[in-house]
C-alpha positions as CSV (number, residue, x, y, z in Angstrom):
1,X,0.0,0.0,0.0
2,X,1.4,3.5,-0.9
3,X,0.6,6.9,0.6
4,X,1.0,10.4,-0.8
5,X,4.1,12.2,0.5
6,X,2.0,14.7,2.5
7,X,0.4,11.8,4.4
8,X,3.6,9.9,4.9
9,X,5.5,12.7,6.6
10,X,3.4,12.8,9.8
11,X,3.5,9.0,9.8
12,X,7.3,9.0,9.6
13,X,7.5,11.5,12.4
14,X,5.2,9.3,14.6
15,X,7.4,6.3,13.8
16,X,10.5,8.2,14.7
17,X,9.1,9.3,18.0
18,X,7.8,5.8,18.7
19,X,11.2,4.3,17.9
20,X,13.0,6.8,20.2
21,X,10.6,6.0,23.0
22,X,11.2,2.3,22.5
23,X,14.9,2.7,22.6
24,X,14.6,4.8,25.8
25,X,12.5,2.1,27.4
26,X,15.1,-0.5,26.5
27,X,17.9,1.6,27.9
28,X,16.0,2.2,31.2
29,X,14.9,-1.5,31.5
30,X,18.5,-2.6,31.0
31,X,19.8,-0.6,33.9
32,X,19.2,-3.6,36.2
33,X,18.9,-6.3,33.7
34,X,19.6,-9.1,36.2
35,X,18.0,-7.6,39.3
36,X,15.1,-5.3,38.5
37,X,14.1,-4.9,42.2
38,X,17.3,-3.0,42.9
39,X,17.9,0.6,42.1
40,X,20.0,3.7,42.9
41,X,18.9,7.0,44.4
42,X,21.5,8.9,42.5
43,X,22.4,6.8,39.4
44,X,25.6,7.9,37.6
45,X,25.9,7.3,33.8
46,X,29.6,6.6,34.2
47,X,28.9,3.3,36.0
48,X,26.0,2.1,33.9
49,X,28.1,-1.0,32.8
50,X,28.1,-2.2,36.4
51,X,24.5,-3.1,36.2
52,X,25.1,-5.6,33.4
53,X,27.4,-7.9,35.4
54,X,25.3,-10.9,36.4
55,X,26.7,-11.3,40.0
56,X,25.6,-8.4,42.2
57,X,26.0,-7.8,45.9
58,X,26.1,-5.2,48.7
59,X,28.3,-4.3,51.6
60,X,26.8,-3.2,55.0
61,X,27.6,-2.0,58.4
62,X,25.7,-0.6,61.4
63,X,24.6,2.3,59.3
64,X,22.1,0.1,57.4
65,X,20.3,-0.6,60.7
66,X,18.0,-3.6,60.8
67,X,18.1,-5.6,57.6
68,X,15.5,-8.0,56.3
69,X,17.9,-10.6,54.9
70,X,15.2,-12.7,53.3
71,X,14.1,-9.7,51.3
72,X,17.7,-8.9,50.4
73,X,18.1,-12.4,49.0
74,X,14.8,-12.3,47.1
75,X,16.0,-9.1,45.4
76,X,18.8,-11.2,43.8
77,X,21.7,-10.3,46.0
78,X,24.4,-12.9,45.5
79,X,27.0,-11.8,48.0
80,X,27.5,-9.4,50.9
81,X,30.6,-8.0,52.7
82,X,29.9,-7.1,56.3
83,X,31.9,-4.8,58.4
84,X,33.4,-6.6,61.4
85,X,36.3,-4.8,63.0
86,X,38.1,-1.4,62.9
87,X,41.5,-0.5,64.3
88,X,42.4,-2.4,67.4
89,X,39.4,-1.9,69.7
90,X,36.2,-1.5,67.7
91,X,33.7,-4.0,66.5
92,X,30.7,-3.1,64.4
93,X,27.7,-3.5,66.8
94,X,25.6,-5.2,64.1
95,X,28.3,-7.5,62.8
96,X,27.2,-10.8,64.5
97,X,23.5,-10.1,63.8
98,X,24.3,-9.4,60.1
99,X,26.6,-12.3,59.9
100,X,24.0,-14.8,61.2
101,X,21.2,-13.2,59.2
102,X,23.0,-13.3,55.8
103,X,23.9,-17.0,56.4
104,X,20.3,-17.9,57.4
105,X,19.1,-16.3,54.2
106,X,21.6,-18.2,52.1
107,X,23.7,-15.2,51.0
108,X,27.4,-15.8,50.7
109,X,29.1,-13.4,53.0
110,X,32.6,-12.2,53.9
111,X,33.8,-10.0,56.8
112,X,36.0,-6.9,56.5
113,X,38.4,-5.1,58.7
114,X,38.9,-1.3,58.4
115,X,42.5,-0.4,59.0
116,X,43.5,2.4,61.4
117,X,46.9,3.7,60.5
118,X,47.7,4.9,64.0
119,X,47.4,1.4,65.5
120,X,50.2,-1.2,65.2
121,X,49.5,-3.9,62.7
122,X,49.9,-6.7,65.2
123,X,47.3,-5.1,67.5
124,X,44.8,-4.9,64.7
125,X,45.6,-8.5,63.7
126,X,45.0,-9.7,67.2
127,X,41.7,-7.8,67.3
128,X,40.3,-9.2,64.1
129,X,41.4,-12.7,65.0
130,X,39.2,-12.4,68.1
131,X,36.1,-11.3,66.2
132,X,36.2,-12.4,62.5
133,X,34.8,-15.9,62.4
134,X,36.8,-18.7,60.8
135,X,33.7,-20.1,59.0
136,X,34.6,-22.6,56.2
137,X,31.5,-21.4,54.2
138,X,32.5,-17.7,54.3
139,X,33.9,-15.7,51.4
140,X,37.5,-14.6,51.8
141,X,38.0,-11.8,54.4
142,X,38.6,-8.2,53.2
143,X,41.2,-5.7,54.3
144,X,39.8,-2.2,53.8
145,X,42.7,0.2,53.2
146,X,42.0,3.9,52.6
147,X,43.0,7.2,54.2
148,X,40.8,7.9,57.2
149,X,40.6,11.6,56.9
150,X,37.5,12.0,59.0
151,X,39.0,10.6,62.2
152,X,39.6,12.9,65.1
153,X,41.8,10.4,66.9
154,X,43.9,8.7,64.2
155,X,46.4,10.4,61.8
156,X,45.1,10.5,58.3
157,X,48.2,9.3,56.5
158,X,51.5,7.5,57.1
159,X,54.5,7.1,54.7
160,X,53.9,4.7,51.8
161,X,56.4,2.1,53.0
162,X,54.9,2.1,56.5
163,X,51.5,1.6,55.0
164,X,52.6,-1.3,52.8
165,X,54.4,-2.9,55.8
166,X,51.2,-2.8,57.9
167,X,49.1,-4.1,55.0
168,X,51.4,-7.0,54.2
169,X,51.4,-8.1,57.9
170,X,47.6,-7.9,58.2
171,X,47.0,-9.7,55.0
172,X,49.3,-12.5,56.2
173,X,47.5,-12.7,59.5
174,X,44.0,-12.7,57.9
175,X,45.0,-15.5,55.6
176,X,46.5,-17.5,58.5
177,X,43.4,-17.0,60.6
178,X,40.8,-17.9,57.9
179,X,42.7,-20.1,55.5
180,X,41.6,-17.9,52.6
181,X,43.7,-15.3,50.7
182,X,42.2,-12.0,51.6
183,X,40.6,-9.4,49.2
184,X,41.9,-5.9,49.3
185,X,39.4,-3.0,49.2
186,X,40.6,0.4,48.3
187,X,39.7,3.8,46.8
188,X,41.3,5.9,44.1
189,X,43.5,8.2,46.2
190,X,44.9,5.4,48.3
191,X,45.6,3.2,45.3
192,X,47.5,6.0,43.6
193,X,49.6,6.9,46.6
194,X,50.3,3.5,48.0
195,X,49.1,0.4,46.1
196,X,49.8,1.2,42.4
197,X,51.9,-1.7,41.0
198,X,51.9,-3.5,44.5
199,X,50.4,-6.8,45.7
200,X,49.6,-8.3,42.3
201,X,48.7,-11.7,43.7
202,X,45.5,-10.5,45.4
203,X,41.9,-10.0,44.4
204,X,41.1,-6.3,44.5
205,X,37.7,-4.7,45.3
206,X,37.7,-1.1,43.9
207,X,35.6,1.9,44.7
208,X,34.7,3.9,41.6
209,X,31.3,5.6,41.6
210,X,31.6,7.9,38.6
211,X,33.5,5.9,36.1
212,X,34.6,2.3,35.2
213,X,37.5,1.1,37.4
214,X,39.8,0.9,34.3
215,X,39.4,4.6,33.9
216,X,40.5,5.4,37.4
217,X,43.0,2.7,38.4
218,X,46.2,2.4,36.5
219,X,47.3,-1.1,35.7
220,X,45.0,-2.8,38.2
221,X,42.8,-5.9,37.5
222,X,39.7,-6.0,39.7
223,X,37.4,-8.7,41.1
224,X,34.8,-6.6,42.8
225,X,33.5,-3.1,41.8
226,X,31.8,-0.8,44.4
227,X,29.9,1.3,41.9
228,X,27.5,3.3,44.1
229,X,27.0,4.4,47.7
230,X,23.3,5.4,47.1
231,X,21.9,2.0,46.0
232,X,18.5,0.9,47.0
233,X,17.8,-2.8,47.7
234,X,14.6,-4.3,49.2
235,X,15.2,-5.3,52.8
236,X,17.6,-2.4,53.5
237,X,16.2,0.9,54.6
238,X,17.9,3.9,52.9
239,X,21.1,3.9,51.0
240,X,23.4,0.9,50.6
241,X,26.6,0.3,48.7
242,X,26.2,-1.8,45.7
243,X,28.9,-4.0,44.1
244,X,29.5,-6.2,41.1
245,X,31.7,-9.3,40.6
246,X,33.7,-9.1,37.4
247,X,32.9,-12.5,35.9
248,X,30.2,-14.9,34.8
249,X,28.0,-17.1,37.0
250,X,30.4,-20.0,36.3
251,X,33.4,-17.9,37.4
252,X,31.5,-16.9,40.6
253,X,31.1,-20.5,41.5
254,X,34.8,-21.1,41.0
255,X,35.6,-18.0,43.0
256,X,33.5,-19.3,46.0
257,X,35.4,-22.6,45.9
258,X,38.7,-20.8,45.9
259,X,39.6,-21.8,42.3
260,X,40.2,-18.3,41.0
């Protein structure tokens, strides 16, 4: 069937508008292709790729309050890192509750220790040995290394070699305690100033909330990507950090078994 040109122009305009709307719908629906029940209060276009990784998780501490772990699991969460200890004398007050809740809901979970640079490494190691469980079904533990510029009691920075010496000691102690090679969590400034070209044999968990990690971290392979601090996940009230694992579902199974 043919139409006169005067009749076809409005039709072509309508088709163009319809096509653009359809493309926009596809783009929006692909933001959380694998886990549509999750979201972000302040989504950033620079991290859009993170939503396309099939293995998605969160990290939590006391600031998330009471968590409905069954709802978190139903939303598609496939891992969680839980704050356990900090420095040499602090334990997150919700750690044991979160640790037990995640396990009961069937979510693979790992514990993390936040380093305080003013405390000797052996004191911090003794502290996390007392409080981080040596559970055979847990994910590898995490050493969280970043400058703590908001602390009123602990110096913000130490010399690079001092920081590396502390990190190496605590990594060794975490591995000896849990039997699993730890993951290193870090952010852009700390990586640039301390970790660049260091510790290649470890899995890295990188914070990058405005761009893909490859754009912000020089010569660093990553295993986990913290891509937002304003995520929204059923079961958690308010904001929560969201993370992606770098590989496929098969690779995730191998990682959990310690084969990667």
